[in-house]
C-alpha positions as CSV (number, residue, x, y, z in Angstrom):
1,M,92.9,101.4,114.4
2,K,95.6,98.6,114.6
3,I,98.2,97.0,112.4
4,R,98.6,93.4,111.6
5,P,100.2,91.1,109.0
6,A,97.8,90.3,106.2
7,N,95.3,87.0,106.5
8,I,95.6,85.5,103.6
9,D,92.1,83.6,103.9
10,S,89.9,87.0,105.0
11,D,91.7,90.3,103.9
12,L,92.5,89.6,100.2
13,P,89.2,90.7,98.6
14,A,89.4,94.2,100.6
15,I,92.9,94.8,99.4
16,A,92.4,93.8,95.9
17,A,89.7,96.4,95.9
18,N,91.8,98.9,97.2
19,Y,94.6,98.0,94.6
20,S,91.7,98.5,91.7
21,V,91.0,101.8,93.2
22,N,94.1,103.1,92.7
23,E,94.7,101.4,89.6
24,R,91.5,102.9,87.7
25,N,91.1,101.4,84.7
26,R,92.3,97.9,85.7
27,T,90.6,95.3,88.1
28,I,93.7,93.8,89.9
29,L,92.1,90.3,90.8
30,V,92.6,88.3,94.2
31,E,94.3,85.8,92.6
32,E,97.3,88.6,92.2
33,V,97.4,89.5,95.8
34,R,97.6,85.8,96.5
35,S,100.4,85.2,94.4
36,F,101.8,88.4,95.7
37,L,101.6,86.4,99.4
38,E,102.3,83.0,98.4
39,N,104.6,82.4,95.3
40,A,108.0,84.1,96.2
41,A,110.6,83.0,94.3
42,A,113.6,81.8,96.5
43,G,115.3,84.9,98.5
44,R,112.7,86.9,97.9
45,I,111.3,89.1,100.8
46,A,107.7,90.6,100.8
47,R,105.3,91.6,103.4
48,M,102.0,93.1,103.6
49,L,100.3,94.9,106.3
50,V,96.9,95.4,107.1
51,A,95.2,98.8,109.3
52,F,91.7,97.6,110.6
53,D,89.4,98.7,112.7
54,E,87.8,97.8,115.8
55,I,85.0,95.6,114.2
56,G,87.7,94.4,111.7
57,G,87.2,96.6,108.1
58,I,90.0,96.7,106.1
59,L,91.6,100.7,106.5
60,G,94.4,100.4,104.2
61,H,97.3,98.2,103.5
62,V,101.3,98.7,102.5
63,E,102.8,96.2,100.3
64,I,106.9,96.0,101.2
65,S,108.8,93.6,99.0
66,H,112.6,93.2,97.8
67,E,112.4,91.0,94.8
68,V,115.9,88.9,93.8
69,W,116.1,90.4,90.4
70,H,116.1,94.0,92.3
71,P,119.6,95.5,93.0
72,A,121.0,94.5,96.5
73,G,119.3,96.7,99.3
74,Q,116.2,98.0,97.4
75,F,112.8,97.6,98.9
76,I,109.7,98.4,97.3
77,V,107.6,100.3,100.1
78,F,103.8,100.6,98.3
79,I,100.7,102.6,100.9
80,L,97.7,102.4,100.1
81,V,94.6,103.6,102.3
82,E,91.0,103.9,101.8
83,P,89.4,106.8,99.8
84,G,87.0,107.3,102.8
85,C,89.6,106.3,105.4
86,R,92.2,109.0,104.6
87,R,93.8,112.1,106.8
88,Q,93.4,110.4,110.0
89,K,97.2,109.2,110.3
90,I,96.4,105.9,108.7
91,G,99.0,106.1,106.2
92,S,101.1,107.5,108.7
93,A,100.8,104.5,111.2
94,L,101.5,102.1,108.0
95,W,104.4,103.9,106.9
96,E,105.9,103.6,110.6
97,A,104.9,100.0,110.8
98,S,106.7,99.4,107.4
99,I,110.2,101.2,108.7
100,D,109.8,98.9,112.0
101,F,109.3,96.0,110.0
102,L,112.4,97.4,107.3
103,H,115.2,97.7,110.2
104,G,115.7,93.7,110.0
105,Y,117.1,94.5,106.5
106,P,120.5,95.8,105.1
107,V,118.8,98.8,103.1
108,T,120.0,100.9,100.6
109,S,116.8,102.7,98.9
110,L,113.1,102.5,99.1
111,I,111.4,102.5,95.7
112,S,107.1,103.8,95.7
113,S,105.0,106.1,93.2
114,V,102.4,108.2,93.2
115,W,99.5,109.1,90.9
116,D,100.7,112.6,89.1
117,D,97.7,114.3,89.9
118,D,97.4,113.4,93.1
119,P,99.4,116.3,94.9
120,A,98.2,114.9,99.0
121,S,99.7,111.6,98.2
122,L,103.2,113.0,96.5
123,A,103.2,115.5,99.5
124,F,103.1,112.1,101.9
125,A,105.8,110.5,100.2
126,Q,107.8,113.9,99.8
127,H,107.6,114.6,103.6
128,R,109.1,111.2,104.3
129,G,112.2,111.9,101.7
130,F,110.7,110.4,98.7
131,T,112.2,112.1,95.2
132,I,110.7,112.3,91.7
133,E,112.9,109.7,90.1
134,R,110.7,109.8,86.3
135,H,107.6,109.8,85.3
136,A,104.9,106.9,83.2
137,F,101.8,107.7,82.3
138,L,99.0,105.6,81.1
139,S,97.9,106.1,77.2
140,H,94.3,105.0,75.7
141,L,93.2,104.4,72.5
142,D,89.0,104.0,71.6
143,L,88.8,100.5,69.6
144,N,85.5,101.8,67.9
145,T,87.2,104.9,66.1
146,F,90.8,103.6,65.0
147,D,91.2,103.1,61.5
148,E,94.0,100.8,60.5
149,S,94.3,101.0,56.8
150,P,97.2,103.8,57.2
151,Y,99.2,101.3,58.7
152,L,98.6,98.0,56.2
153,S,101.7,99.2,53.3
154,D,104.3,99.2,56.6
155,I,103.0,95.7,57.3
156,A,103.1,94.5,53.2
157,R,106.6,96.6,53.3
158,L,107.6,93.9,56.6
159,E,106.1,90.5,55.0
160,K,107.6,91.2,51.4
161,E,111.1,91.5,53.4
162,G,110.3,88.6,55.7
163,I,109.1,89.3,59.1
164,R,105.9,87.5,60.0
165,F,103.6,87.9,62.8
166,G,102.3,85.6,65.2
167,S,101.6,84.2,68.6
168,L,103.1,82.3,71.6
169,A,100.4,79.6,71.0
170,D,101.6,79.2,67.3
171,F,104.3,77.4,69.2
172,P,104.6,74.1,71.4
173,D,104.0,74.9,74.9
174,T,107.0,73.4,76.2
175,P,110.2,74.3,79.0
176,E,111.7,75.3,75.8
177,T,109.4,77.5,73.8
178,D,109.0,79.3,77.7
179,Q,113.2,79.6,77.6
180,Q,113.2,81.3,74.0
181,F,110.3,83.6,75.3
182,C,112.4,84.5,78.4
183,E,115.2,85.2,76.4
184,L,113.3,87.7,74.4
185,N,111.8,89.7,77.3
186,A,115.2,89.8,79.0
187,A,117.1,90.9,75.8
188,I,114.2,93.7,75.3
189,D,113.9,94.9,78.9
190,R,117.5,95.5,79.6
191,D,117.1,98.2,77.0
192,M,113.8,99.9,78.7
193,P,114.2,103.0,80.2
194,G,115.4,103.3,84.1
195,M,116.0,98.8,84.5
196,N,118.4,98.5,86.5
197,W,118.0,94.9,87.8
198,D,120.2,92.5,88.4
199,F,119.3,90.4,85.3
200,T,121.1,87.1,87.3
201,N,117.8,86.4,88.3
202,Y,115.6,87.2,85.7
203,A,114.1,83.7,85.1
204,D,112.8,84.2,88.5
205,F,110.7,87.5,87.9
206,F,109.9,86.2,84.2
207,G,108.1,83.0,85.5
208,E,106.4,84.8,88.5
209,H,105.5,88.0,86.4
210,V,104.6,87.1,82.9
211,L,104.0,83.0,83.1
212,G,102.6,83.6,86.3
213,S,100.3,86.3,86.1
214,P,96.8,85.6,86.2
215,G,96.3,87.7,82.9
216,Y,98.8,85.5,81.2
217,R,97.7,84.4,78.1
218,R,99.7,82.6,75.1
219,E,97.9,84.0,72.3
220,G,98.0,87.4,73.5
221,Q,102.0,87.1,73.5
222,L,102.4,88.5,70.0
223,L,105.1,87.8,68.0
224,A,107.6,89.1,65.2
225,L,109.5,86.8,63.6
226,D,112.7,86.5,60.9
227,G,112.5,83.0,60.3
228,D,113.3,81.2,62.9
229,T,114.6,84.2,65.2
230,W,111.9,85.8,67.4
231,V,112.5,89.7,66.9
232,G,110.4,91.5,69.1
233,Y,107.1,91.3,71.0
234,A,103.9,93.1,72.5
235,S,102.1,91.5,75.5
236,V,98.2,92.1,75.2
237,H,95.9,91.4,78.6
238,F,92.2,91.5,78.8
239,D,89.8,92.2,81.4
240,P,87.0,91.4,80.6
241,A,85.0,93.4,83.3
242,S,86.0,96.7,81.8
243,C,86.2,95.5,78.6
244,R,89.4,97.1,77.9
245,A,92.8,95.1,76.7
246,R,96.1,96.4,78.2
247,N,99.0,96.5,76.1
248,A,101.4,95.9,78.9
249,T,104.8,95.8,76.5
250,T,105.7,96.2,73.2
251,G,109.6,95.9,72.5
252,V,111.9,95.1,69.5
253,L,115.6,93.6,69.4
254,R,118.1,96.4,68.9
255,A,119.3,94.9,65.7
256,Y,115.9,95.3,63.9
257,R,114.5,98.7,64.8
258,G,113.9,101.4,62.9
259,R,111.8,99.2,60.8
260,K,108.2,100.3,61.6
261,I,108.3,96.5,64.0
262,A,107.4,98.5,67.2
263,Q,104.2,99.6,65.3
264,A,103.4,96.5,63.4
265,L,103.3,94.9,66.7
266,K,101.0,97.9,68.5
267,L,99.0,96.6,65.8
268,Q,98.7,93.4,66.5
269,A,98.1,94.1,69.5
270,I,94.7,96.5,68.6
271,R,93.6,93.4,66.3
272,Y,93.9,91.1,68.9
273,A,91.9,93.0,71.6
274,R,89.3,93.8,69.2
275,R,88.6,90.1,68.5
276,L,88.4,89.8,71.9
277,G,85.4,92.5,72.3
278,A,87.8,95.2,74.0
279,I,86.3,99.1,73.8
280,A,89.6,100.6,74.2
281,I,93.1,99.3,74.8
282,D,95.7,100.8,77.7
283,T,99.2,101.3,77.3
284,N,101.6,102.9,79.4
285,N,104.9,104.8,78.9
286,D,107.7,106.2,80.2
287,S,108.2,109.7,79.1
288,V,111.8,109.8,78.4
289,N,110.7,106.0,76.0
290,A,110.8,108.5,72.8
291,P,110.3,106.4,70.2
292,I,107.4,104.5,71.9
293,L,105.8,107.8,72.6
294,A,106.0,108.5,69.0
295,I,104.2,105.5,67.7
296,N,101.8,105.8,69.9
297,Q,101.0,109.8,69.3
298,K,101.2,108.6,65.9
299,M,98.6,105.8,66.3
300,G,96.2,108.4,68.2
301,Y,96.6,107.2,71.5
302,Q,94.9,110.0,74.4
303,P,97.4,110.5,77.4
304,E,95.6,110.4,80.8
305,A,96.9,110.7,84.8
306,G,100.7,109.1,84.9
307,K,102.7,108.3,88.1
308,F,105.9,109.5,89.8
309,K,108.2,106.8,90.3
310,L,109.2,108.0,93.6
311,V,113.4,107.2,95.4
312,K,114.5,107.5,98.9
313,S,118.1,106.9,99.8
314,A,118.4,104.8,103.3
């Protein structure tokens, strides 16, 4: 077994497949991995190393990155080993290669994550000094059985109060529209639990991970509006391979909270997913985000396995 930098011409299908196994309910596209390696914002540090066998087969990989919107000195280190190749010291070798790479940088902390039902991976990380900072988990909703009728009266009330619903596709596809949507995202992300980013560079994040996401569709960015003011949004992605949708984010500006606008946006997300033929819709939640958790539970989302966010001080 040897380790080398990822080859963008030959390694991406194996890396994407390994990511997809780890993500369980979401297919990671080759284009997403390619974007990680090729579309680096100015000031970004990104490296991907692969472990391979004597015939060139990929056994695992590690993603190392510092984004310009992360706090100074904070790096992500995320190791994945092919399921059939574990317990062969491959993860340990990738960890050591990561540390060798990071020696050239002023590292203050490392961030990673593991599934909460994977004690072996958690033990691997804890043995190397990582501790659990917070817990996020996946929930899913069966769209074949979901009944939207209990929520229609709240939609009608909001519309009577002047709140209307649409999508980004209702607006011109211009830089000005993108900027307005970026500002809405930033305002909502600032209030997300555990979001300790440097928002000076938020536009770089938005361009790469929202507008530049392979799953991004303007019609899947669902908006709540009060006159000309954009007050909230729900972002939905659809995976045709699994016929599942993902409600990536739902948020409302602080001044408009407490009026069930977030619940209404989640219903808009469900309707959009159904129009695409999805059989289920998934969402991720932080365990300390009580308002969104309450909405999900009320609507019938069923919790599944989650992930621990792990932190290691340098």
